[in-house]
C-alpha positions in Angstrom: -44.4 145.9 -30.1 -44.1 146.9 -33.6 -40.9 144.9 -33.8 -42.6 141.9 -32.2 -45.7 142.3 -34.7 -42.8 142.5 -37.6 -41.3 139.2 -36.4 -44.5 137.5 -36.1 -45.7 138.5 -39.7 -42.3 137.4 -41.2 -42.5 134.0 -39.2 -46.0 133.5 -40.8 -44.8 134.5 -44.2 -42.0 132.0 -44.0 -44.0 129.4 -42.6 -46.6 129.6 -45.6 -43.8 129.6 -48.0 -42.5 126.5 -46.6 -45.9 124.8 -46.5 -46.6 125.9 -50.2 -43.2 124.4 -51.3 -43.9 121.1 -49.3 -47.2 120.8 -51.0 -46.0 121.6 -54.6 -43.1 119.1 -54.1 -45.4 116.3 -52.8 -47.7 116.8 -55.7 -45.0 116.4 -58.2 -43.6 113.4 -56.4 -47.1 111.7 -56.7 -47.5 112.5 -60.3 -44.1 110.8 -61.1 -45.0 107.7 -59.2 -48.2 107.3 -60.8 -46.9 107.5 -64.2 -44.1 105.3 -63.2 -46.2 102.5 -62.1 -48.3 102.6 -65.2 -45.4 102.3 -67.6 -43.6 99.7 -65.3 -46.6 97.1 -65.6 -45.2 94.5 -67.7 -47.7 91.8 -69.3 -47.3 88.4 -68.0 -49.0 85.0 -68.2 -49.0 81.9 -70.1 -51.4 80.5 -73.1 -52.0 77.5 -75.1 -53.0 77.9 -78.7 -54.1 74.6 -80.8 -56.0 74.0 -83.8 -55.6 74.7 -87.5 -52.0 73.3 -89.0 -52.5 75.8 -91.8 -52.6 78.7 -89.3 -49.5 77.1 -87.2 -46.8 78.8 -89.2 -48.4 82.3 -89.0 -49.4 82.1 -85.3 -45.8 80.3 -84.1 -44.0 83.3 -85.9 -46.4 86.0 -84.3 -45.8 84.3 -81.0 -42.2 84.5 -81.2 -42.3 88.2 -81.9 -44.8 88.8 -79.3 -42.8 86.9 -76.5 -39.7 88.8 -77.7 -41.5 92.0 -76.8 -43.2 90.7 -73.7 -40.6 88.2 -72.1 -42.9 87.4 -69.1 -45.4 86.0 -71.5 -45.2 82.3 -72.7 -47.2 81.2 -75.7 -47.3 77.4 -76.7 -48.8 76.9 -80.4 -49.8 73.3 -81.2 -51.6 72.1 -84.5 -53.9 69.2 -84.5 -56.6 70.3 -86.9 -59.3 73.0 -86.8 -61.9 70.5 -85.1 -59.3 69.8 -82.4 -58.7 73.6 -81.8 -62.5 74.1 -81.6 -63.2 71.3 -79.3 -60.4 72.2 -76.8 -61.1 76.1 -76.8 -64.7 75.2 -76.1 -63.9 72.7 -73.1 -61.6 75.5 -71.7 -58.2 73.5 -72.0 -56.5 76.0 -74.3 -56.9 79.9 -74.3 -57.2 80.0 -78.4 -58.7 77.6 -81.0 -57.4 78.1 -84.4 -59.8 76.9 -87.1 -60.2 77.4 -91.1 -63.7 77.2 -90.6 -66.5 78.7 -88.8 -67.4 77.1 -85.4 -71.0 76.8 -86.7 -69.8 74.4 -89.2 -68.4 71.9 -86.8 -70.9 69.4 -85.4 -70.7 69.3 -81.6 -69.2 72.5 -81.2 -71.1 75.2 -78.9 -70.7 78.1 -81.4 -72.7 80.6 -79.2 -70.2 80.2 -76.2 -67.1 81.0 -78.5 -65.9 84.5 -79.8 -64.7 84.5 -83.3 -61.6 86.7 -84.1 -61.1 86.7 -87.8 -57.2 87.2 -88.0 -56.4 86.4 -91.7 -57.5 85.0 -94.9 -56.0 81.8 -96.4 -56.3 80.5 -100.1 -55.9 76.6 -100.6 -55.6 74.8 -103.7 -54.5 71.3 -104.9 -50.6 70.5 -104.7 -49.3 68.0 -106.9 -45.8 66.2 -107.2 -43.8 68.3 -109.8 -43.3 65.1 -111.9 -47.2 65.1 -112.4 -46.8 67.6 -115.6 -49.9 69.7 -115.1 -50.2 73.1 -113.4 -53.9 73.6 -114.3 -57.1 71.5 -114.0 -60.8 72.1 -114.4 -62.9 72.0 -111.3 -64.9 69.1 -113.1 -61.6 67.0 -113.4 -60.4 68.0 -110.0 -63.6 66.6 -108.5 -63.1 63.4 -110.6 -59.5 63.0 -109.3 -60.5 63.3 -105.8 -63.5 61.1 -105.8 -61.6 58.5 -107.8 -63.3 58.5 -111.2 -60.1 59.7 -112.7 -57.0 57.6 -111.5 -54.3 58.4 -114.0 -52.8 61.8 -114.8 -52.6 61.2 -118.5 -56.6 61.6 -118.7 -56.1 65.3 -117.5 -53.1 66.1 -119.8 -50.2 64.9 -117.4 -48.0 61.9 -117.3 -49.0 58.4 -117.6 -48.8 58.0 -113.8 -51.2 56.6 -111.1 -52.7 59.2 -109.0 -52.1 58.9 -105.5 -54.5 60.9 -103.2 -53.3 62.3 -100.0 -56.0 63.6 -97.9 -56.5 65.4 -94.3 -58.6 63.7 -91.5 -62.0 64.7 -91.0 -61.3 67.0 -88.3 -59.1 69.1 -90.6 -60.4 72.7 -91.5 -58.1 72.7 -94.7 -60.1 69.5 -95.8 -63.3 71.1 -94.9 -62.6 74.2 -96.9 -61.1 72.2 -99.9 -64.1 69.7 -100.1 -66.7 72.7 -100.0 -65.2 75.1 -102.4 -62.9 73.0 -104.7 -64.8 69.8 -104.8 -68.4 71.3 -104.4 -69.0 69.1 -101.5 -68.2 65.9 -102.9 -66.6 63.3 -100.7 -62.9 62.3 -101.6 -62.1 58.8 -102.2 -59.9 56.8 -99.9 -56.0 57.4 -100.0 -53.2 58.4 -97.6 -54.5 60.4 -94.6 -52.2 62.7 -92.8 -53.0 65.1 -89.8 -50.3 68.0 -90.9 -50.1 70.0 -93.7 -46.2 69.7 -93.3 -46.5 66.0 -93.6 -48.8 66.4 -96.6 -46.4 68.6 -98.6 -43.4 66.0 -97.4 -45.6 63.1 -99.0 -46.6 64.9 -102.1 -43.1 65.7 -102.8 -41.6 62.3 -102.3 -44.4 60.2 -103.9 -44.7 60.0 -107.8 -48.0 60.9 -108.9 -49.2 62.3 -105.5 -51.8 64.9 -105.2 -53.0 66.7 -101.9 -54.1 70.1 -100.9 -52.4 73.1 -98.9 -52.6 76.4 -98.0 -50.7 79.0 -100.0 -48.4 79.6 -97.1 -47.0 76.4 -97.7 -45.9 77.0 -101.5 -42.7 78.4 -100.4 -40.5 76.2 -102.8 -40.7 74.1 -105.6 -41.1 70.9 -103.8 -44.8 70.8 -104.7 -46.6 72.5 -107.8 -49.8 74.5 -106.9 -52.6 73.9 -109.4 -54.6 76.8 -111.1 -58.5 75.7 -111.2 -60.4 76.4 -114.5 -57.3 78.8 -115.6 -57.5 80.9 -112.6 -54.1 81.1 -110.9 -54.1 80.5 -107.0 -52.8 84.1 -106.3 -53.6 86.6 -103.5 -55.1 89.1 -105.8 -57.5 86.3 -107.3 -58.5 85.5 -103.8 -59.0 89.0 -102.7 -61.1 89.7 -105.8 -62.9 86.6 -105.2 -61.9 85.1 -108.5 -60.2 82.1 -107.0 -62.9 80.2 -105.2 -61.1 78.1 -102.5 -60.3 80.4 -99.6 -61.4 80.7 -96.1 -60.8 83.1 -93.0 -58.4 82.1 -90.2 -60.3 82.4 -87.0 -58.9 82.3 -83.6 -61.8 81.6 -81.3 -62.0 82.3 -77.6 -64.4 81.0 -75.0 -65.9 84.3 -74.0 -64.4 87.6 -74.4 -60.6 87.4 -74.1 -58.5 89.2 -71.4 -54.9 89.7 -70.2 -52.3 88.2 -72.2 -54.9 86.4 -74.4 -56.5 89.7 -75.4 -52.9 91.4 -75.8 -51.8 88.5 -78.1 -55.0 88.8 -80.3 -54.8 92.5 -80.4 -51.2 91.9 -81.8 -52.4 89.5 -84.5 -54.6 92.4 -85.6 -51.7 95.0 -85.5 -50.0 96.8 -88.5 -46.8 94.8 -87.9 -48.8 91.4 -88.4 -51.2 92.3 -90.8 -49.1 94.3 -93.3 -46.0 92.6 -92.8 -45.8 89.2 -91.2 -49.1 87.9 -93.1 -47.4 88.6 -96.2 -44.3 87.0 -95.1 -46.1 83.8 -94.1 -48.2 83.6 -97.2 -51.6 84.8 -95.8 -53.9 87.5 -96.9 -54.9 90.4 -94.5 -58.7 90.7 -93.9 -58.7 94.2 -94.6 -57.7 93.9 -98.2 -60.5 91.6 -99.1 -63.0 92.9 -101.7 -65.4 90.0 -100.9 -66.5 88.3 -97.6 -68.4 85.0 -96.6 -70.8 83.9 -94.0 -70.8 80.6 -92.1 -73.2 79.1 -95.0 -70.5 79.9 -97.6 -72.2 82.7 -99.2 -70.0 84.9 -100.8 -70.9 88.7 -101.4 -69.1 91.8 -102.5 -67.9 94.3 -99.9 
């Protein structure tokens, strides 16, 4: 009997050991599976971005880097002007609408339905053909040039050349910012009108006496000359301090709060890789470095 009791006790102990081992092994297996599932989730989806041509180089470069890290995501970046971007994101035909201006500034845009993501700051200034012969102009004379009151560069210290105006269309955010802060709201005279900043740069470069306006990000070579205004150079430092007046936020608007690949891409635009490296490479300024800020009405205050 004692032997039977010992055998029964031994069998019970062994059974308990086997059961415990099985439970422990099962728990370890489940934990590994959960971790693997989370790590294995790969971002996927497609989104279309449209709007500001001033923002296009930045967003396109960021999209390339983002897609390289997320091969199952496809991002298409189109230009067309801020008005187009705002209209298309509002109607839901694109996921992100890029704009150089606040949605509240564009007539017909349901700003209350859109969410503003300020991803960068852009400086904008007048760009002249290098043969014009000037690098600085007073704001007073700049307004006279663009409103047609001054028609020859010799009247502002340049060569004896007829002034050729190159404007952006009404939907352009770059035009809105330039008109508001460089021309004090004056309406430019008639001239050549182009819907792309790249085309504006090309025309100004190829046309004697031409003047247009471009974001700092387009001044990457000597094909056009950026103008100082009232002796203040168009530099990042002067924009950040508020000394240079012609600047704007670069907005990426979504219709409602973003999710999925759209949210992930907007988060990437605010990452250190983009804000501290890519922005500088592309000629933009990080929002975090600004010492001043503006509201939708154009009021500038110190931070």
